[in-house]
TIZAKOL-707245 format. One record per residue (C-alpha): x, y, z; residue in three letters; residue number from 1. Coordinates in steps of 0.25 Angstrom, whole numbers, plus 5000, padded with zeros to 4 digits. Layout:
BEGIN
X	Y	Z	ALA	NUM $
...
***
This chain:
BEGIN
5048	4690	4918	MET	1 $
5036	4683	4924	ILE	2 $
5023	4688	4920	GLU	3 $
5010	4688	4930	VAL	4 $
4996	4692	4927	ARG	5 $
4986	4694	4939	THR	6 $
4974	4701	4943	GLY	7 $
4979	4708	4955	VAL	8 $
4994	4710	4959	ALA	9 $
4997	4712	4974	VAL	10 $
5010	4718	4979	ILE	11 $
5013	4715	4994	GLY	12 $
5012	4702	5001	GLY	13 $
5009	4707	5015	GLY	14 $
4995	4705	5022	PRO	15 $
4988	4716	5012	VAL	16 $
4994	4710	4999	GLY	17 $
4992	4696	5003	LEU	18 $
4977	4699	5008	SER	19 $
4975	4705	4994	ALA	20 $
4980	4692	4987	ALA	21 $
4971	4684	4996	ASN	22 $
4959	4693	4993	LEU	23 $
4962	4693	4977	LEU	24 $
4963	4678	4978	GLY	25 $
4950	4677	4986	HIS	26 $
4943	4684	4974	LEU	27 $
4950	4676	4963	GLY	28 $
4959	4687	4958	ILE	29 $
4972	4684	4953	SER	30 $
4983	4690	4961	CYS	31 $
4998	4691	4962	ALA	32 $
5005	4696	4975	LEU	33 $
5019	4701	4975	TYR	34 $
5027	4703	4988	GLU	35 $
5042	4707	4988	LYS	36 $
5045	4699	5001	ASN	37 $
5048	4684	5000	ALA	38 $
5039	4680	5011	THR	39 $
5027	4686	5020	THR	40 $
5031	4695	5032	SER	41 $
5041	4690	5042	PHE	42 $
5039	4701	5052	HIS	43 $
5025	4701	5058	PRO	44 $
5022	4716	5054	ARG	45 $
5007	4719	5055	GLY	46 $
4999	4709	5064	HIS	47 $
4985	4715	5065	VAL	48 $
4974	4708	5056	VAL	49 $
4962	4716	5059	ASN	50 $
4948	4710	5060	THR	51 $
4944	4715	5046	ARG	52 $
4956	4709	5040	THR	53 $
4953	4696	5047	MET	54 $
4939	4697	5040	GLU	55 $
4946	4698	5026	ILE	56 $
4955	4686	5029	LEU	57 $
4943	4678	5034	ARG	58 $
4936	4681	5021	MET	59 $
4949	4676	5014	LEU	60 $
4950	4663	5022	GLY	61 $
4963	4667	5029	VAL	62 $
4958	4672	5043	ALA	63 $
4959	4658	5050	ASP	64 $
4974	4657	5045	ALA	65 $
4977	4671	5050	VAL	66 $
4971	4668	5063	ASP	67 $
4980	4656	5065	ALA	68 $
4992	4664	5064	VAL	69 $
4988	4677	5072	SER	70 $
4990	4680	5086	LEU	71 $
4980	4672	5094	PRO	72 $
4968	4680	5098	LEU	73 $
4970	4677	5112	GLU	74 $
4983	4685	5112	ARG	75 $
4977	4697	5105	HIS	76 $
4970	4703	5118	ALA	77 $
4975	4717	5118	GLY	78 $
4987	4727	5118	ILE	79 $
4996	4729	5130	ALA	80 $
5005	4741	5133	PHE	81 $
5017	4737	5142	VAL	82 $
5031	4742	5145	THR	83 $
5036	4728	5141	SER	84 $
5030	4714	5141	LEU	85 $
5036	4712	5155	THR	86 $
5033	4726	5159	GLY	87 $
5022	4735	5164	ASP	88 $
5008	4735	5157	GLU	89 $
5003	4749	5153	ILE	90 $
4990	4744	5147	GLY	91 $
4982	4735	5138	VAL	92 $
4971	4737	5128	ILE	93 $
4962	4725	5128	GLU	94 $
4957	4719	5115	THR	95 $
4952	4705	5114	ARG	96 $
4954	4703	5129	SER	97 $
4943	4712	5131	ASN	98 $
4930	4705	5130	PRO	99 $
4922	4716	5124	GLU	100 $
4932	4720	5114	TRP	101 $
4933	4705	5110	ALA	102 $
4918	4704	5109	ARG	103 $
4917	4716	5100	ILE	104 $
4928	4710	5091	GLU	105 $
4920	4697	5089	ARG	106 $
4908	4705	5085	SER	107 $
4915	4713	5074	GLN	108 $
4920	4701	5065	SER	109 $
4921	4686	5064	PRO	110 $
4937	4687	5065	VAL	111 $
4946	4694	5074	PHE	112 $
4958	4704	5072	LYS	113 $
4971	4696	5073	ARG	114 $
4985	4698	5075	SER	115 $
4992	4691	5064	CYS	116 $
5006	4697	5060	PRO	117 $
5010	4698	5046	GLN	118 $
5020	4686	5046	ASP	119 $
5009	4677	5049	ARG	120 $
4997	4684	5042	LEU	121 $
5004	4685	5028	GLU	122 $
5008	4670	5026	PRO	123 $
4993	4667	5029	VAL	124 $
4989	4677	5018	LEU	125 $
4999	4673	5008	ARG	126 $
4996	4658	5010	GLU	127 $
4981	4661	5007	HIS	128 $
4984	4670	4995	ALA	129 $
4992	4659	4989	GLU	130 $
4981	4650	4989	THR	131 $
4972	4659	4981	CYS	132 $
4970	4656	4966	ASP	133 $
4976	4667	4958	GLY	134 $
4985	4673	4969	VAL	135 $
5000	4673	4967	SER	136 $
5008	4677	4979	VAL	137 $
5022	4681	4976	ARG	138 $
5032	4685	4987	PHE	139 $
5046	4689	4984	GLY	140 $
5041	4697	4972	HIS	141 $
5044	4712	4972	THR	142 $
5036	4721	4963	VAL	143 $
5045	4730	4956	THR	144 $
5036	4738	4947	ALA	145 $
5021	4741	4946	VAL	146 $
5014	4747	4934	HIS	147 $
4999	4748	4931	GLN	148 $
4991	4752	4919	ASP	149 $
4976	4752	4915	GLY	150 $
4974	4737	4915	THR	151 $
4984	4732	4926	GLY	152 $
4996	4733	4935	VAL	153 $
5010	4727	4931	THR	154 $
5020	4723	4942	LEU	155 $
5034	4719	4940	ASP	156 $
5041	4711	4950	TRP	157 $
5053	4703	4954	THR	158 $
5053	4690	4963	ASP	159 $
5063	4686	4973	SER	160 $
5071	4678	4962	SER	161 $
5072	4690	4953	GLY	162 $
5062	4686	4943	ARG	163 $
5054	4697	4938	THR	164 $
5039	4697	4934	GLY	165 $
5027	4706	4930	ARG	166 $
5013	4705	4935	THR	167 $
5001	4711	4928	ARG	168 $
4989	4713	4937	ALA	169 $
4976	4720	4935	LYS	170 $
4978	4727	4949	TYR	171 $
4988	4728	4960	LEU	172 $
4987	4729	4975	ILE	173 $
4999	4734	4981	ALA	174 $
5001	4730	4996	ALA	175 $
5016	4733	4996	ASP	176 $
5018	4740	5009	GLY	177 $
5020	4754	5014	PRO	178 $
5031	4756	5004	ARG	179 $
5023	4752	4992	SER	180 $
5030	4753	4979	SER	181 $
5018	4750	4972	THR	182 $
5011	4762	4979	ARG	183 $
5023	4771	4974	ASP	184 $
5023	4765	4960	ALA	185 $
5008	4769	4957	VAL	186 $
5010	4783	4964	GLY	187 $
5001	4781	4976	ILE	188 $
5006	4791	4987	GLU	189 $
5005	4790	5002	MET	190 $
5002	4799	5013	GLU	191 $
5005	4798	5028	GLY	192 $
5017	4797	5037	ARG	193 $
5027	4788	5044	SER	194 $
5024	4787	5059	ILE	195 $
5037	4780	5064	GLY	196 $
5047	4770	5062	GLN	197 $
5046	4756	5069	GLN	198 $
5053	4743	5072	ILE	199 $
5046	4730	5072	GLY	200 $
5053	4718	5079	ILE	201 $
5047	4704	5077	TYR	202 $
5052	4694	5087	PHE	203 $
5050	4681	5094	HIS	204 $
5049	4680	5109	ALA	205 $
5041	4671	5118	ASP	206 $
5034	4681	5127	LEU	207 $
5022	4672	5131	TRP	208 $
5026	4674	5146	ALA	209 $
5024	4689	5145	LEU	210 $
5012	4689	5137	VAL	211 $
5004	4676	5140	GLU	212 $
4994	4684	5149	ASP	213 $
4994	4696	5141	ARG	214 $
4989	4692	5126	PRO	215 $
4991	4705	5119	TYR	216 $
4993	4708	5105	LEU	217 $
5002	4721	5107	LEU	218 $
5011	4725	5117	TRP	219 $
5015	4740	5117	TRP	220 $
5028	4741	5124	ILE	221 $
5033	4754	5132	TYR	222 $
5046	4755	5139	ASN	223 $
5059	4763	5139	ALA	224 $
5066	4754	5129	ARG	225 $
5055	4752	5118	THR	226 $
5040	4754	5115	SER	227 $
5032	4747	5104	GLY	228 $
5022	4736	5102	VAL	229 $
5025	4722	5104	LEU	230 $
5015	4713	5095	ILE	231 $
5012	4699	5099	SER	232 $
5012	4690	5086	LEU	233 $
5009	4677	5092	ASP	234 $
5006	4680	5106	GLY	235 $
5019	4673	5111	ARG	236 $
5032	4673	5103	SER	237 $
5031	4682	5091	ARG	238 $
5031	4697	5092	TRP	239 $
5034	4710	5086	THR	240 $
5038	4724	5093	TYR	241 $
5036	4737	5085	ASN	242 $
5043	4750	5090	PHE	243 $
5046	4763	5085	GLY	244 $
5060	4770	5083	TYR	245 $
5065	4784	5082	ARG	246 $
5067	4791	5069	GLU	247 $
5082	4792	5073	ASP	248 $
5083	4777	5074	GLU	249 $
5085	4768	5063	SER	250 $
5079	4754	5060	ARG	251 $
5093	4749	5060	ASP	252 $
5095	4753	5074	ASP	253 $
5085	4742	5078	PHE	254 $
5094	4730	5078	THR	255 $
5090	4716	5083	ALA	256 $
5098	4719	5096	GLU	257 $
5091	4732	5098	ARG	258 $
5077	4726	5095	CYS	259 $
5080	4714	5105	LEU	260 $
5082	4724	5116	LYS	261 $
5069	4731	5112	ILE	262 $
5062	4718	5113	LEU	263 $
5067	4715	5127	ARG	264 $
5061	4729	5131	ALA	265 $
5048	4725	5125	VAL	266 $
5047	4712	5132	ILE	267 $
5054	4716	5145	GLY	268 $
5061	4703	5147	ASP	269 $
5076	4701	5143	GLU	270 $
5076	4686	5144	ASP	271 $
5065	4682	5133	ILE	272 $
5071	4677	5120	PRO	273 $
5068	4686	5108	ILE	274 $
5070	4683	5093	GLU	275 $
5069	4695	5084	ILE	276 $
5063	4690	5071	GLN	277 $
5063	4703	5063	ASN	278 $
5065	4719	5065	ILE	279 $
5057	4727	5056	MET	280 $
5057	4742	5055	PRO	281 $
5045	4749	5050	TRP	282 $
5038	4763	5049	ARG	283 $
5025	4766	5054	MET	284 $
5017	4774	5043	GLN	285 $
5003	4781	5042	SER	286 $
5002	4783	5027	ARG	287 $
4991	4780	5016	ILE	288 $
4991	4780	5001	ALA	289 $
4984	4792	4994	ASP	290 $
4976	4781	4986	ARG	291 $
4976	4766	4987	PHE	292 $
4976	4764	4972	SER	293 $
4982	4768	4959	GLN	294 $
4976	4763	4946	GLY	295 $
4976	4747	4947	ARG	296 $
4986	4747	4959	VAL	297 $
4980	4747	4974	PHE	298 $
4988	4748	4986	ILE	299 $
4984	4742	5000	ALA	300 $
4990	4740	5014	GLY	301 $
5002	4748	5018	ASP	302 $
5004	4752	5003	ALA	303 $
4992	4760	5005	ALA	304 $
4992	4764	5020	HIS	305 $
5004	4760	5029	PRO	306 $
4999	4763	5043	LEU	307 $
5003	4762	5057	PRO	308 $
5002	4748	5064	PRO	309 $
4994	4754	5075	THR	310 $
4981	4748	5074	GLY	311 $
4985	4736	5065	GLY	312 $
4978	4742	5052	GLN	313 $
4990	4740	5043	GLY	314 $
4988	4728	5034	PHE	315 $
4973	4727	5038	ASN	316 $
4970	4740	5031	THR	317 $
4978	4734	5019	GLY	318 $
4969	4721	5019	VAL	319 $
4957	4729	5019	ALA	320 $
4962	4737	5007	ASP	321 $
4963	4725	4998	VAL	322 $
4950	4719	5004	HIS	323 $
4944	4732	4999	ASN	324 $
4951	4731	4985	LEU	325 $
4951	4717	4981	ILE	326 $
4936	4714	4979	TRP	327 $
4935	4726	4971	LYS	328 $
4947	4721	4962	LEU	329 $
4939	4708	4960	GLY	330 $
4927	4715	4955	LEU	331 $
4935	4724	4946	VAL	332 $
4943	4712	4941	LEU	333 $
4930	4704	4938	ASN	334 $
4924	4716	4931	LYS	335 $
4912	4717	4941	THR	336 $
4916	4731	4945	ALA	337 $
4923	4742	4938	PRO	338 $
4938	4746	4941	GLU	339 $
4933	4759	4948	ALA	340 $
4929	4750	4959	LEU	341 $
4944	4749	4963	LEU	342 $
4944	4764	4966	ASP	343 $
4936	4761	4979	SER	344 $
4948	4754	4985	TYR	345 $
4955	4768	4988	ASN	346 $
4942	4775	4991	ILE	347 $
4938	4764	5001	GLU	348 $
4951	4760	5007	ARG	349 $
4960	4772	5009	ARG	350 $
4951	4779	5019	PRO	351 $
4951	4766	5028	VAL	352 $
4966	4765	5027	ALA	353 $
4968	4780	5029	LYS	354 $
4960	4778	5043	PHE	355 $
4968	4766	5046	ASN	356 $
4981	4774	5044	VAL	357 $
4977	4785	5052	GLU	358 $
4971	4777	5063	GLN	359 $
4984	4769	5064	SER	360 $
4992	4782	5066	ALA	361 $
4982	4787	5076	ARG	362 $
4984	4774	5084	ASN	363 $
4999	4776	5084	ALA	364 $
4998	4791	5088	LEU	365 $
4988	4788	5099	ALA	366 $
4998	4779	5105	MET	367 $
5009	4789	5104	VAL	368 $
5000	4800	5110	GLU	369 $
4999	4790	5122	ARG	370 $
5013	4787	5123	GLY	371 $
5009	4773	5118	LEU	372 $
5015	4773	5105	SER	373 $
5025	4762	5105	GLY	374 $
5029	4762	5091	ILE	375 $
5030	4777	5089	LEU	376 $
5035	4789	5097	ALA	377 $
5036	4786	5112	ASN	378 $
5038	4794	5125	ASP	379 $
5052	4789	5129	SER	380 $
5051	4795	5142	LEU	381 $
5038	4788	5145	LEU	382 $
5043	4775	5140	LEU	383 $
5055	4776	5149	ALA	384 $
5046	4777	5161	ASN	385 $
5035	4766	5159	LEU	386 $
5041	4754	5166	GLU	387 $
5040	4750	5180	GLY	388 $
5033	4757	5192	PRO	389 $
5039	4770	5189	GLU	390 $
5032	4769	5175	GLY	391 $
5018	4767	5180	ALA	392 $
5014	4781	5178	GLU	393 $
5018	4782	5163	ASN	394 $
5012	4768	5161	ARG	395 $
4999	4773	5165	GLY	396 $
5000	4786	5156	LYS	397 $
5002	4776	5144	LEU	398 $
4991	4767	5149	ALA	399 $
4981	4779	5148	GLU	400 $
4982	4779	5133	GLY	401 $
4981	4764	5130	ILE	402 $
4965	4763	5130	PRO	403 $
4966	4774	5119	GLU	404 $
4973	4765	5110	GLN	405 $
4963	4755	5107	ARG	406 $
4960	4760	5093	ALA	407 $
4974	4756	5090	HIS	408 $
4972	4741	5094	PHE	409 $
4957	4739	5093	ASP	410 $
4950	4745	5081	TYR	411 $
4937	4737	5076	PRO	412 $
4931	4750	5071	GLY	413 $
4943	4753	5062	GLN	414 $
4943	4738	5057	THR	415 $
4928	4737	5054	PHE	416 $
4923	4751	5054	GLY	417 $
4929	4757	5042	PHE	418 $
4920	4759	5030	HIS	419 $
4922	4762	5015	TYR	420 $
4916	4774	5007	GLU	421 $
4916	4773	4993	SER	422 $
4907	4773	4980	SER	423 $
4906	4758	4982	LEU	424 $
4898	4759	4995	ILE	425 $
4883	4763	4994	THR	426 $
4880	4772	5006	PRO	427 $
4867	4770	5014	ASP	428 $
4866	4783	5021	GLY	429 $
4870	4778	5035	THR	430 $
4881	4786	5042	PRO	431 $
4895	4781	5044	VAL	432 $
4895	4773	5058	PRO	433 $
4904	4780	5069	ALA	434 $
4919	4774	5068	PHE	435 $
4928	4770	5079	SER	436 $
4941	4763	5077	VAL	437 $
4939	4755	5090	THR	438 $
4924	4752	5088	ALA	439 $
4917	4745	5077	TYR	440 $
4902	4747	5074	GLU	441 $
4898	4737	5063	PRO	442 $
4891	4744	5051	SER	443 $
4886	4739	5038	ALA	444 $
4885	4753	5033	ARG	445 $
4890	4753	5018	PRO	446 $
4905	4754	5018	GLY	447 $
4907	4747	5031	HIS	448 $
4911	4732	5033	ARG	449 $
4899	4724	5034	ALA	450 $
4898	4719	5049	PRO	451 $
4901	4705	5055	HIS	452 $
4890	4697	5060	MET	453 $
4892	4682	5064	GLU	454 $
4883	4672	5056	ILE	455 $
4875	4664	5066	GLU	456 $
4878	4649	5067	GLY	457 $
4892	4651	5060	GLN	458 $
4902	4653	5070	VAL	459 $
4912	4663	5065	GLY	460 $
4904	4666	5052	ARG	461 $
4902	4681	5049	SER	462 $
4893	4689	5040	LEU	463 $
4906	4695	5034	ILE	464 $
4909	4681	5030	ASP	465 $
4898	4682	5019	LEU	466 $
4905	4694	5013	PHE	467 $
4912	4688	5000	ASP	468 $
4924	4695	4995	TYR	469 $
4920	4691	4981	ARG	470 $
4907	4699	4981	GLY	471 $
4897	4707	4988	PHE	472 $
4887	4702	4999	THR	473 $
4873	4706	5001	LEU	474 $
4867	4705	5015	LEU	475 $
4852	4706	5016	THR	476 $
4843	4707	5028	GLY	477 $
4833	4695	5031	PRO	478 $
4822	4703	5023	ASP	479 $
4832	4707	5012	GLY	480 $
4829	4697	5001	ASN	481 $
4827	4708	4991	ALA	482 $
4841	4712	4993	TRP	483 $
4846	4698	4990	THR	484 $
4839	4698	4977	ALA	485 $
4845	4712	4974	ALA	486 $
4859	4707	4978	GLY	487 $
4858	4695	4968	GLN	488 $
4853	4705	4957	LEU	489 $
4864	4715	4959	ALA	490 $
4875	4703	4960	ALA	491 $
4870	4698	4946	GLN	492 $
4869	4712	4940	ASP	493 $
4882	4717	4944	LEU	494 $
4890	4704	4943	GLY	495 $
4894	4705	4957	LEU	496 $
4894	4694	4968	PRO	497 $
4884	4698	4979	ILE	498 $
4881	4687	4989	SER	499 $
4868	4689	4996	CYS	500 $
4864	4685	5011	TYR	501 $
4851	4687	5018	ALA	502 $
4854	4689	5033	ILE	503 $
4846	4679	5042	GLY	504 $
4844	4670	5030	THR	505 $
4857	4668	5023	ASP	506 $
4865	4672	5035	VAL	507 $
4863	4669	5049	ALA	508 $
4864	4682	5056	VAL	509 $
4854	4689	5065	ASN	510 $
4847	4698	5055	ALA	511 $
4842	4708	5065	ASP	512 $
4857	4710	5069	GLU	513 $
4862	4710	5055	TRP	514 $
4852	4721	5051	CYS	515 $
4856	4729	5063	ARG	516 $
4871	4728	5060	LEU	517 $
4870	4730	5046	TYR	518 $
4860	4742	5047	GLY	519 $
4849	4736	5038	VAL	520 $
4835	4731	5040	SER	521 $
4830	4717	5037	LYS	522 $
4828	4720	5022	ASP	523 $
4842	4727	5021	GLY	524 $
4854	4723	5014	ALA	525 $
4869	4725	5014	VAL	526 $
4879	4723	5002	LEU	527 $
4893	4720	5007	VAL	528 $
4905	4721	4998	ARG	529 $
4916	4711	4997	PRO	530 $
4925	4718	5007	ASP	531 $
4914	4717	5017	GLY	532 $
4910	4731	5017	HIS	533 $
4896	4735	5014	VAL	534 $
4893	4741	5001	ALA	535 $
4878	4744	5003	TRP	536 $
4867	4743	5013	ARG	537 $
4852	4744	5012	SER	538 $
4845	4746	5026	ALA	539 $
4832	4739	5020	GLY	540 $
4826	4736	5007	ALA	541 $
4829	4742	4994	GLY	542 $
4830	4740	4979	THR	543 $
4839	4730	4971	PRO	544 $
4845	4742	4964	ASP	545 $
4850	4748	4977	GLU	546 $
4859	4735	4979	LEU	547 $
4863	4734	4965	ARG	548 $
4868	4748	4965	ALA	549 $
4875	4746	4978	ALA	550 $
4882	4734	4973	ALA	551 $
4886	4741	4960	ALA	552 $
4891	4752	4968	CYS	553 $
4899	4743	4977	ALA	554 $
4908	4738	4965	ILE	555 $
4909	4752	4958	GLY	556 $
4899	4751	4948	ARG	557 $
4886	4759	4945	SER	558 $
4873	4753	4947	ALA	559 $
4870	4752	4932	ALA	560 $
4884	4747	4928	GLU	561 $
4885	4733	4923	LYS	562 $
4896	4723	4926	PRO	563 $
4907	4721	4916	ALA	564 $
4908	4708	4908	GLU	565 $
4915	4698	4917	LYS	566 $
4925	4688	4913	GLY	567 $
4935	4681	4921	GLN	568 $
4939	4689	4934	LEU	569 $
4951	4698	4929	GLU	570 $
4963	4693	4937	GLY	571 $
4957	4680	4942	ALA	572 $
4966	4669	4944	GLY	573 $
***
C-alpha cells in the first residue's frame, strides 16, 4: 500500500476542487487532490465564470489563460428568445451590447464575467495546480473510505491500475459533487428538493451563417417540437442544448437519433451538418447541506449546495467557498490562529450559498410563470402555436415576460453585494446597504467586499490587486499615518502579515473619491482580509488598540491572546 502525508487533501477534480488546490499551492500548503475520473470533463457542463471568480483567478495568475479559452467578449452580447435559430424572434435581453450596462460592468471590477465551459476551464486550472510546489493532482484515483480523528483525516484510495493507497492529511476539503460520498460518510444531511430532469446535448455544427449578426450567449428555444436553452460555447461551432423531459420518460428514450431530430428543431435547418459529441442526463436540484463542515472535513461546491443552473451560480458559489476557507486553514496550520477560526466557514458561507440556491430556484420558477421555462414544465398548447404569422399573438404574450427575467442573466448585486456576518467581523454601527440582485452599490462596510478602484497611471491595475491572499491589507487615508504605525505594531504583536498602504501616497488613486467610496475621512482606515472582505473600518482617527483588537478578532483570537510558538508551516511542501 502506498502511504502519503499531506497538509490538506482534496476530493474532486472539478472547478471547485482544482481551485482549492491552486489556492492551497498559492499559500505553500501541501495538498493531494483525488479525482475518480481519468481526465478533466469532456462534456462542457457549466460555463459561467462570474466576475468575482475571475477576480480570484486573477489573484492566482490564471485569469489570462481563462480569457484565452473563453467565448470572445464580443459574442457575449445578450440573450435571445426565439422559436428556432431560423425562426421568429420573441425578444432579447441586452447585456454587453447595451452601452450603459457595459459601462456599469467596467466600473465594478478590473475583470469581466466570462463564459468558459468546464471542458476548457478545468484543464487550465489543472495545469496551473500541477506547477505549484507541494501540490499533487491525482486523476484516476477513487477514494474508497474516509476516517477522521482528533489530529487528522485518513483517506483510502484505489488508482486506475488497481493499486491501493492511504493518505493522511490535517484537513480534508470534499468537492465531490451533489452525490458526495464524503458528505454521507461524515453524517452531513441535505435539505431541499429536485426540480426536474434534463438532457444536455453537446454537439458541433457550424452555425455562423445564422448567428454572425446576433452575438448572443444564450438562445432560448420555443416551438412545438422542443423547448430549452442553446448555449454558444465558442460563438460558432461548439454548442450545448439543454431541455427538460417528463417524469414518465426515461433518459434511455433519448437516443442519438432522437436527439438529432431535436437539434434539427432547435436550428430550423435540415441541411446543416450536426455532430453529436455527448448526451448527458442530469437532474436540476435546489438543495443545501445542514452544515458545511464536520470535524476536520469541509464540503464545498455541489457537495454542499447543488443548485439550479438558472443564474450560473453553481461552481462560482463553490469557488467562493474555498476562497473563504483556505486562508483560514493557512493561518491555523502555521499556528497564527486557533482552530476555532475554521468554525467561521459554515457561519459565513452557508447563508450566502442558501441565498444563491433560493435565487436560482426563483429564476427558474419566474420563467415558468411567464411560460418561458424552456428546461422545466411548459405549456404545450402555447408552444404548438408560436411559429409563423398565426403565432404572433402568443409570441407577444411571451415577450411581455422577458424583461422581468434580467435577474436570471445580469446580477452584479448578487455577485458583489453579499456580505459576511460572523465574530470575525468588527461592526462599525452602520446599517446594511439596500440589496438588489441586479444592481450593485459598492460598500466598504465591514463584511462586504472591498470595492474596486482603478489605480491611476497603471492601465488595468486595481486597488483589489493589493489584497494579498497571504495576509491582511490596511488601507489608510492620506492623513492616516498613525494607522500605518498601528498596523505595523499589530502585525508584529499578532505574528500576522499586514501590508499597509496610504491612499494618495503609496497608491495613486483619487483620495477624495476613495474616502467617499470607502466611507471614511482622510484620517480613517480599512482593514481588508485575505479574501478581499472588509474586517474593520474606522471612519476617522482612533487608537492602536482598536486596530489590534480588530485584527485579533479577524483571526478568531481575543485581543489579549498571544500567538502560539511557530515552527515550519504544518502541511507545507
